C-alpha positions in Angstrom: 42.8 -6.6 -23.0 42.3 -3.2 -21.4 41.7 -2.1 -17.8 39.1 0.4 -16.7 38.4 2.3 -13.5 34.9 3.0 -12.4 34.2 6.8 -12.5 33.7 8.3 -9.0 29.9 8.9 -8.5 28.1 10.0 -5.4 25.0 7.9 -4.7 22.3 8.0 -2.1 21.6 4.7 -0.2 19.7 3.4 2.8 20.3 0.1 4.6 17.3 -2.2 5.1 17.9 -3.9 8.4 14.5 -5.5 8.7 11.0 -4.7 9.8 12.1 -1.5 11.8 13.3 0.1 8.5 10.2 -0.4 6.3 9.0 3.2 6.8 12.5 4.6 6.1 12.7 2.5 2.9 9.2 3.6 1.8 10.2 7.3 2.3 13.4 6.8 0.3 12.3 4.5 -2.6 9.9 6.1 -5.1 9.7 2.9 -7.1 7.0 0.3 -6.3 7.6 -1.8 -3.2 6.0 -5.2 -2.4 6.3 -6.4 1.1 6.9 -10.2 1.3 6.7 -12.3 4.4 7.5 -15.8 5.4 3.8 -16.7 5.3 3.8 -15.9 1.6 6.4 -18.5 0.9 9.2 -16.1 0.2 12.2 -15.2 2.4 11.7 -12.2 4.7 12.3 -8.9 3.1 11.0 -6.6 0.4 10.8 -6.6 -3.3 11.5 -3.4 -5.2 10.9 -2.7 -8.8 14.2 -2.0 -10.6 15.1 -1.5 -14.3 15.7 -5.2 -14.5 12.3 -6.1 -12.9 11.4 -7.0 -9.3 14.3 -7.7 -7.0 14.4 -9.1 -3.5 15.9 -7.0 -0.7 17.0 -9.0 2.3 17.7 -7.6 5.8 21.2 -6.1 5.7 21.0 -5.1 2.0 21.5 -1.5 0.9 19.1 0.1 -1.5 20.9 2.5 -3.9 19.4 5.3 -5.9 21.4 5.3 -9.1 22.6 8.3 -11.1 19.4 8.3 -13.2 17.0 7.9 -10.3 16.7 4.2 -10.5 16.7 1.9 -7.4 18.4 -1.4 -6.9 19.6 -3.6 -3.9 23.2 -4.2 -3.1 24.6 -6.9 -0.8 26.4 -5.3 2.2 29.8 -6.9 1.4 29.6 -5.5 -2.2 28.5 -2.1 -0.9 31.4 -1.9 1.6 33.9 -2.9 -1.1 32.5 -0.4 -3.6 31.4 2.7 -1.6 32.7 4.9 1.2 31.0 7.8 3.0 31.1 11.1 1.2 33.1 13.7 3.0 31.1 16.9 3.5 
């Protein structure tokens, strides 16, 4: 067995906190976005197209732009354990 450390990479991300952040998310994410509401039978939030297909973004999730320009959601507890603010 071998151990590996994740390479340090600076990413861009926005946190989707709910309805008030839909415009911010639309300005950040260049991938297709599908708004989903409770009336549609899905949990509140958004769906964004990722390299793995459509993924649900719940309020509180972070949306990350990856190193190749791809987008994907990340649960807040994983985001906090993995990333820290970049010092400028």
